[in-house]
Each structure stands twice: as C-alpha cells, then as structure tokens.
C-alpha positions in Angstrom: 0.1 -0.1 -0.1 2.9 2.4 -0.4 2.6 5.5 -2.7 4.3 4.5 -5.7 7.8 6.4 -6.5 9.2 7.0 -10.1 12.7 5.3 -10.1 15.3 7.2 -12.4 16.8 4.7 -14.9 20.2 4.2 -16.5 23.5 4.1 -15.6 24.4 4.1 -11.7 25.5 7.1 -9.2 26.5 6.5 -5.9 24.5 8.2 -3.1 24.2 7.7 0.7 25.2 3.9 0.3 22.0 3.8 -2.5 22.3 3.5 -6.1 20.5 6.1 -8.1 19.9 5.9 -12.0 20.0 8.4 -15.0 18.1 8.6 -17.7 19.6 6.5 -20.6 18.1 8.6 -23.3 18.2 12.1 -22.3 22.0 12.1 -20.6 22.9 15.5 -19.6 26.5 16.5 -19.8 27.8 19.1 -17.0 30.6 21.2 -17.7 31.7 22.9 -14.8 33.5 26.2 -14.8 35.1 27.7 -11.6 35.6 31.6 -11.1 36.6 33.3 -7.8 32.9 34.4 -7.1 30.6 31.8 -8.7 30.5 28.7 -10.3 28.7 27.9 -14.1 27.2 25.0 -14.7 26.3 24.3 -18.5 23.6 21.7 -19.3 23.4 20.4 -22.8 20.7 17.9 -23.7 20.5 15.3 -26.5 16.8 15.7 -27.1 16.2 17.3 -30.4 13.2 19.3 -28.8 15.1 21.3 -26.5 17.4 24.1 -27.4 20.9 24.3 -25.2 20.1 25.5 -21.7 22.6 26.6 -19.0 22.2 27.9 -15.4 24.7 30.0 -13.5 25.0 29.1 -9.4 24.7 32.6 -7.6 24.7 31.5 -4.4 25.0 28.7 -2.1 23.3 28.2 1.2 24.2 25.4 3.4 22.1 23.9 6.1 24.5 24.2 8.9 25.1 27.9 8.0 21.3 28.6 8.4 19.5 29.8 11.4 16.2 28.7 12.5 13.3 30.9 11.1 11.9 33.1 13.7 8.3 32.1 13.1 9.2 28.8 14.7 11.2 30.0 17.7 10.1 29.2 20.9 11.6 30.4 24.2 9.0 28.9 26.3 10.8 25.8 27.1 14.6 27.0 26.9 16.5 27.8 23.4 17.7 24.2 22.4 15.0 24.3 19.3 15.4 27.9 18.4 19.1 27.1 17.8 20.7 24.8 15.3 22.6 21.7 16.0 24.8 20.3 13.7 23.8 17.0 14.9 19.9 17.3 15.0 18.2 16.4 11.7 15.2 17.9 13.0 16.6 21.7 12.7 13.8 23.9 11.5 16.0 25.0 8.6 15.6 24.6 4.8 18.7 22.4 4.0 21.1 22.7 1.5 20.4 25.3 -1.3 21.5 26.9 -4.2 20.6 30.4 -5.8 20.5 29.8 -9.6 19.7 32.1 -12.7 18.1 29.4 -15.4 18.0 29.5 -18.7 15.3 27.4 -20.1 15.3 25.9 -23.5 12.7 28.3 -25.1 15.4 31.0 -23.8 13.4 32.2 -20.6 15.5 32.7 -17.5 14.5 32.8 -14.1 16.7 33.1 -11.1 15.2 30.8 -8.0 16.4 29.1 -5.2 16.6 25.1 -5.5 17.6 22.1 -3.5 21.2 21.3 -4.4 21.5 18.3 -6.5 22.2 15.0 -5.0 25.5 15.0 -6.7 26.5 18.1 -4.4 25.3 16.7 -1.0 24.3 13.6 0.7 21.8 14.9 3.3 18.1 13.7 3.4 15.9 16.2 1.5 13.4 18.2 4.0 9.7 18.0 3.3 7.7 20.2 5.1 4.2 18.8 6.0 0.5 20.3 7.2 -2.3 17.9 8.1 -5.6 18.3 8.2 -8.3 16.0 10.0 -11.7 16.0 8.5 -13.7 13.0 10.3 -12.8 10.4 13.4 -15.7 7.8 13.5 -16.3 3.9 14.3 -14.1 3.9 17.6 -14.4 0.5 18.7 -13.4 -0.4 22.1 -14.1 -4.1 21.8 -12.1 -4.8 18.4 -9.8 -1.9 19.4 -9.9 0.1 16.0 -10.9 3.5 14.6 -11.2 5.3 11.3 -10.4 8.5 10.1 -10.2 10.5 7.2 -7.5 13.2 6.7 -5.4 14.9 4.4 -1.6 15.1 4.1 0.1 18.3 2.3 3.8 17.7 1.4 6.0 20.5 0.4 9.8 20.4 -1.1 12.0 22.3 -3.1 12.7 20.7 -6.2 16.1 20.7 -7.9 17.0 22.5 -10.8 16.4 19.7 -13.2 13.3 18.6 -11.7 12.0 22.3 -12.4 13.5 22.7 -15.7 11.4 19.1 -16.4 8.0 20.7 -15.0 8.8 23.8 -16.9 9.2 22.0 -20.2 5.8 20.0 -19.5 3.9 23.0 -18.8 5.1 24.7 -22.1 4.6 21.9 -24.2 1.2 21.2 -22.7 0.4 24.8 -23.7 1.9 24.7 -27.1 0.4 21.6 -28.2 -2.7 22.1 -26.4 -2.7 18.7 -24.6 -3.3 19.3 -21.1 -2.4 15.6 -20.2 1.3 16.1 -20.5 1.1 18.6 -17.4 -1.2 16.2 -15.6 0.9 13.3 -16.3 4.1 15.0 -14.9 5.7 13.7 -11.7 9.1 14.4 -10.3 11.8 11.9 -10.4 11.7 12.1 -6.5 9.0 12.3 -4.0 8.4 11.0 -0.5 7.0 7.4 -0.2 4.8 7.1 3.2 3.7 4.4 4.9 1.1 4.1 7.4 1.8 2.2 10.4 -1.1 0.0 12.2 -3.5 0.7 9.0 -5.7 -2.2 9.2 -7.9 -1.2 5.8 -7.7 1.6 3.0 -10.8 3.2 2.2 -9.0 6.0 0.5 -5.3 6.6 -0.3 -4.2 8.6 -3.4 -2.6 12.0 -4.7 -5.2 14.2 -5.3 -5.5 15.3 -9.1 -5.4 19.0 -9.5 -7.9 19.7 -12.9 -5.2 22.0 -14.8 -1.8 21.0 -12.8 -2.0 17.2 -12.2 -0.9 15.6 -8.6 2.3 17.5 -8.3 1.8 21.4 -8.4 5.0 23.7 -8.8 3.9 26.9 -6.7 4.8 29.8 -4.3 4.1 29.7 -0.7 3.5 33.2 0.5 5.2 33.6 4.2 7.0 30.5 3.9 10.2 30.7 6.2 9.3 34.6 7.1 7.7 36.3 9.9 4.0 37.0 10.2 5.1 40.9 9.7 6.8 40.1 6.2 5.2 41.7 3.2 5.9 42.8 0.1 7.2 46.0 0.7 9.8 44.3 3.4 11.5 42.5 0.3 14.5 45.0 0.0 15.1 43.8 3.8 16.3 40.5 2.8 19.9 40.4 2.0 21.6 38.9 -0.8 22.1 35.0 -0.5 19.6 35.0 2.1 16.5 33.0 1.1 13.4 34.5 0.0 10.0 32.9 -0.4 9.4 34.9 -3.6 12.0 33.4 -5.5 11.3 30.1 -4.6 9.0 27.6 -6.1 8.0 24.2 -4.2 6.3 21.0 -5.5 3.3 20.6 -3.8 1.2 17.4 -3.3 -2.0 16.1 -1.6 -2.3 13.1 -0.3 -6.0 11.9 0.6 -6.7 9.3 3.3 -9.5 7.4 4.6 -8.3 4.5 6.5 -9.2 1.8 9.3 -6.3 1.8 12.2 -5.6 -0.6 15.0 -5.7 1.2 18.4 -4.9 -0.2 22.0 -7.8 0.8 24.1 -6.9 1.0 27.8 -10.2 0.2 29.8 -8.9 -0.3 33.2 -10.6 2.8 34.1 -13.6 2.8 32.2 -15.6 5.2 32.1 -13.3 7.6 33.5 -10.9 6.8 30.8 -8.9 8.8 28.3 -7.8 8.0 24.9 -5.3 8.7 22.4 -5.7 7.6 18.6 -2.3 7.6 17.0 -1.6 7.7 13.3 2.0 7.1 12.5 2.9 8.3 8.9 6.9 6.9 8.2 8.6 8.2 5.4 9.7 4.7 3.3 11.4 6.3 0.5 15.1 5.0 1.4 13.7 1.5 1.7 12.4 1.7 -2.0 15.8 2.7 -3.2 15.2 6.4 -3.2 16.9 9.3 -1.3 16.0 9.6 2.3 13.7 12.4 3.7 13.0 14.3 6.7 9.7 15.5 7.8 9.2 18.7 9.2 6.3 21.1 10.0 5.3 23.8 7.1 7.2 27.0 8.1 4.1 29.2 7.2 2.3 31.7 9.6 -0.9 29.6 9.4 -1.4 26.2 11.4 0.4 23.2 9.9 -2.0 21.1 11.8 -6.1 21.4 11.4 -8.5 19.6 13.1 -12.3 20.1 12.7 -14.5 18.1 14.9 -17.8 19.4 13.8 -18.3 16.7 11.4 -17.1 13.6 13.7 -19.2 10.9 14.9 -18.0 10.4 18.6 -21.1 10.3 20.3 -19.2 8.9 23.7 -16.2 10.9 23.7 -15.1 14.5 24.0 -12.5 15.7 21.7 -9.7 17.3 24.1 -6.8 18.3 22.0 -4.8 16.9 19.2 -0.8 16.5 19.4 1.5 16.6 16.1 5.0 15.0 16.4 7.9 14.6 14.5 10.3 12.2 15.5 12.5 9.1 14.4 11.1 5.4 14.6 13.2 2.4 14.6 13.0 0.5 11.1 11.5 -3.0 11.7 14.5 -6.0 11.3 16.8 -3.1 10.2 19.2 -1.2 12.4 18.1 2.1 11.2 15.7 4.8 11.6 13.2 6.4 9.4 11.4 9.7 9.8 7.9 9.9 11.1 5.0 12.1 11.9 2.8 11.1 14.7 -0.6 12.4 14.8 -2.3 11.7 18.3 -6.1 12.6 18.8 -6.9 13.2 22.6 -10.4 12.0 23.6 -11.8 11.6 26.9 -14.7 9.6 27.4 -18.1 11.1 28.3 -18.5 9.5 31.6 -21.5 11.3 33.1 -24.4 9.6 31.2 -22.8 6.2 32.1 -22.3 7.1 35.6 -25.7 8.7 35.9 -27.5 5.9 34.0 -26.0 3.0 36.2 -24.6 3.8 39.6 -27.5 5.7 41.1 -29.5 3.1 40.4 -27.3 0.1 41.6 -26.8 2.2 44.7 -30.3 2.6 45.1 -31.3 -1.1 45.0 -28.3 -2.1 47.1 -29.8 0.2 49.7 -33.0 -1.1 49.7 -31.4 -4.0 50.8 -31.1 -2.7 54.4 -35.1 -2.8 54.3 -34.7 -6.5 55.4 -33.3 -5.5 58.6 -37.0 -4.1 59.2 -38.3 -7.5 59.1 -38.5 -9.7 62.0 -34.9 -11.2 62.4 -36.7 -14.8 63.0 -38.4 -14.8 59.5 -34.8 -15.6 58.0 -36.8 -17.3 55.0 -38.6 -14.0 54.1 -35.4 -11.6 54.6 -33.4 -14.1 52.1 -35.9 -14.2 49.2 -35.8 -9.9 49.8 -31.9 -9.8 49.5 -31.8 -12.5 46.6 -34.7 -10.5 45.0 -32.5 -7.1 45.2 -29.4 -9.2 44.0 -30.8 -10.7 40.7 -32.5 -7.6 40.2 -28.7 -5.6 40.2 -27.4 -8.4 38.4 -29.7 -8.1 35.2 -29.6 -4.3 35.3 -25.4 -4.4 35.3 -24.9 -3.1 32.0 -21.3 -4.7 31.8 -22.7 -8.2 32.7 -21.9 -9.8 28.7 -19.1 -7.1 28.0 -16.0 -8.8 27.7 -12.6 -6.8 28.6 -9.1 -7.3 28.8 -9.1 -5.8 32.1 -11.4 -5.0 35.1 -12.5 -1.5 34.8 -13.5 1.0 37.7 -17.3 0.2 37.2 -16.5 -3.7 37.3 -15.0 -3.1 40.9 -18.1 -1.0 41.9 -20.1 -3.7 40.7 -18.4 -6.4 42.6 -18.2 -4.5 45.6 -22.0 -4.3 45.6 -22.3 -8.1 45.0 -19.8 -9.2 47.9 -22.0 -6.7 49.9 -25.3 -8.2 49.4 -23.3 -11.9 49.7 -22.4 -10.9 53.2 -26.1 -9.4 54.1 -27.4 -13.0 52.9 -25.0 -15.0 55.4 -25.9 -12.1 58.0 -29.7 -12.9 57.7 -29.1 -16.7 57.3 -28.1 -16.4 61.0 -30.9 -14.9 62.3 -32.4 -17.9 63.9 -29.2 -18.1 66.3 -29.3 -14.3 67.6 -30.1 -14.6 70.9 -31.7 -11.0 71.3 -33.1 -8.9 68.9 -30.7 -5.8 69.7 -27.9 -7.8 68.1 -29.9 -7.7 64.9 -30.2 -3.8 65.6 -26.3 -3.4 65.9 -25.6 -5.9 63.0 -27.9 -3.0 60.7 -26.1 -0.2 62.2 -22.6 -2.0 61.1 -24.4 -2.9 57.4 -25.3 0.6 56.8 -21.9 2.0 57.7 -20.1 -0.7 55.5 -22.5 0.6 52.6 -21.9 4.3 53.3 -18.4 3.5 53.8 -17.6 1.3 50.5 -19.5 4.2 48.3 -17.2 7.0 49.7 -14.0 5.2 49.2 -14.8 4.3 45.8 -16.2 7.9 44.8 -12.9 9.2 46.1 -11.0 6.4 44.1 -13.1 7.5 40.7 -11.9 11.0 41.3 -8.4 10.0 41.7 -8.8 7.6 38.3 -10.1 10.8 36.7 -7.6 13.1 37.3 -4.9 10.3 36.7 -6.2 9.5 33.2 -6.2 13.3 32.2 -2.5 13.2 32.5 -2.7 11.0 29.3 -3.7 13.9 27.6 -0.5 16.2 27.9 1.8 12.7 26.9 3.4 12.6 23.6 3.6 9.4 21.6 6.5 7.7 23.4 5.5 8.8 27.1 2.3 7.4 26.6 3.7 3.9 25.3 5.9 3.6 28.3 3.1 4.5 30.7 1.1 1.7 29.3 4.1 -0.8 29.2 4.2 0.2 33.2 
C-alpha cells in the first residue's frame, strides 16, 4: 500500500550508499566552470526538442549555516530548539540550497532557489508537512480500532533539473494544447509514506488538480518568514538569504481514509482517556530513493488543522490534538526513519454512564437494608428479599455481557456491591441463632456503615482515577507507550 515512486533509469550514481539511476535516453553532460565569485554549470541535452540550456549558481546556502526561522522559535521551554544543532537532523531549516539563474530551452531566464543536486550533497531532503483531520468515527472499544479521514500536504523544494522538467511539460502542454502532458508530470523523486497500524485502506491517493495534475509547482507566501513580512519588506532580505518569493515548491496532497488498530486502555472505564495515534513513516529509502526528513510547514498558518464538527464520536469529548516529528526504528533493520505522529486526544463522556448506572445500583443496594425491618426470626423472608435485590442488580448490570481485557472501575464498583449483598445474605441466614433482637439492630448499624463506607471510598477512588487519566492527554506518543508498558 505504498505510494509508488518514479525510479530513475540508466547508469548508476552512488549516493548515501544507495544506487540512483539516470535516464539513458537523455544523458545530461555537466560542464563546470570555476570562477572566484561563482560557479557556472552548463547543461546540454541530447533531445532534439530542446535547445541548449544553461544555469549559473549565484549563491549557495548550506543547512549548517542557516538559523532557525523566527516564526518557529519558541523560548518558553529554553532555546534548544531555537538554535541549529549540526548533529540534529530535525532543525527547522531549509536544507542545502542554491540560488541559480536558469535559462530554459525556450530562452526564458529565471532566478530561483533550488535544493542542491544529489551529486553535490548527501543529506536527506527536507519535506515540509501540514495535516488536516476531516473526520473521526467508528471508534470500537471491543475490536480496538477506529477510522479517520485526513489530508496530508507535502511540500519540498525541487532540484534545478526537476524544475526544468516541469517547466517544459507546462510549456509543451500549452503549445500543443495537450493538457495531459502537464497532468501526467511527476518529479523523479517524491516521498513515499507508510501508515503504521493501518488495517484497511478506504482511500489513499494523490489529489488530481484539473489543470496542474497531482504535483504542482507553486509559491508559498510567507514560507520561512515572519508574520510581519510583506512585499514592502523584500528590500530587507540581503543577497544570499532565502526569499520565499524567489522559490518554487512542489506541493502534493495525499487524501487518506483508513481504519487503524489502536490499543484501548479500559482499566479505568468509564473515566478513561484515549489517544488515537496515526503514525506516518517515510519509506523512500527502503524503496531505493533518497532519504527525507519530515518537518512542519514553516508558514504563519497552522500546520495542523482539526475540525471535530463532523466527527461521529458520541461517547467521547475531543480534548486536543498533538503532532510530533520524530525518528522511529525500522523493523528488522538497524536504522531509523522519519515519522509524523498524529495523536487525537479523547476523554470518555462518563456522566451519562455514571448517572444511568451508579445511582440505580446504589439505590437498589440500599434497599437491601430494608430487610432489617423484617422480624429477625423470619429468615426465609429476609433471604428472599435480599436475593431478589441481588438478581435485580445482576440483570441490570450493563457490563454483565461485555468482555474486556481488564477490570474497569465500574466493574470494581459492581463487584463490591455483589460482595456486600452476599455478606448481607449470610448475616440474615444466621438470624435464628441470634439470642436477642438488640444484636440484629447492631448488625443493621454495621451494614449501614459498611454501605456508606465503601461508596465513599469508591467515589474518592473514581475522582483520583479521573485526574490520573487526564494526565495522559498531555503525554507524547513515546511517553504514553511507556506509561502503558508500566
């Protein structure tokens, strides 16, 4: 179920220990000219349809020399994520870039920022992600699964060659009036994503735009700049610094509708909180492509949008969502892959369950104390009355026919109620052996105290459990896994 990737065909070129292939029919010859101030790279093509094209690299901006864009800086928890760490691959930077003047096959010139060619660097390509959750439904406690519909937006800077390819497809589609040339275009490299714990794929496809195809070449306003940045501030961007108005991004939208497996922690039902996790891993390197790193989209608008208005989660309250960018171990391999972990934090609506269950059970159990009003020597009458109450509660128990991996808080309350009634029946069975009625009165006081006592203790326990469960709403994916393991 992987998103298929276009493989590069032809002779081999070594990169990060992987073998990439160049197209055999269009072998591009690279002529490099060294100058004190700049490097010129002249590209010639063997295709008869293309004129000789050339490019001039004006600036190079390496990832290690960049600073964290200010819109992504956060000093609330220190400055560790607001400064570049050369050993940390999740720095909120743009990767190795080059500012190049390109002369296309038709003579048109453009000056744009591109990702450095693979022959120049060997670092993973950076893909900037935003996610929109459209619908969550079919949350199944018993089968431990849920269904979610969401969109994943992927943005990355093309290489010069990728941009040339798109430019030609766009121009030829217009010249020949054949829109299919552009609609069928796709870059030679794009990220392949894998969805961990997905049970069923109802939909997984790239969105096709009517005029531009699945992979669009667009400008992203405000990317990697402050909210205050505007067109009037462009003169403040110094030469050699990244300018989003002079960069084209490849943008693709992956439409997903899937059923995921999810471990449901039901020990504290109905006061439980659940985290519905969707793990999206990059799988590009495994399929022979260049490895990539997922990062949040560096634009002023939110990179994660959740709209619970259309969700079907009648038994749950939506609390918050958490989007994490992390490394996950690859199964059966001593490597890691970049991943996005989307966690939907839910708390169960316990009020209807508590109101519809506990007051009724508590009231029925309290009615068993009425048996002490019957003559203590009428043992059979007392026993019939208490057994009647016991069976009434048993058949009312909403969890009597539900199987679960663990004992819930509600199960504990019901179990305490059954134990109380059994002890009460044993007490009444000894009625004939009581020498005085005063002892029966003392027993009634003891049972009343026991009834009040265990209800107060369990009510306090439920309050503690509720507060403990709500702490899970602030846990990250790995913290929650460790919590469940403990």
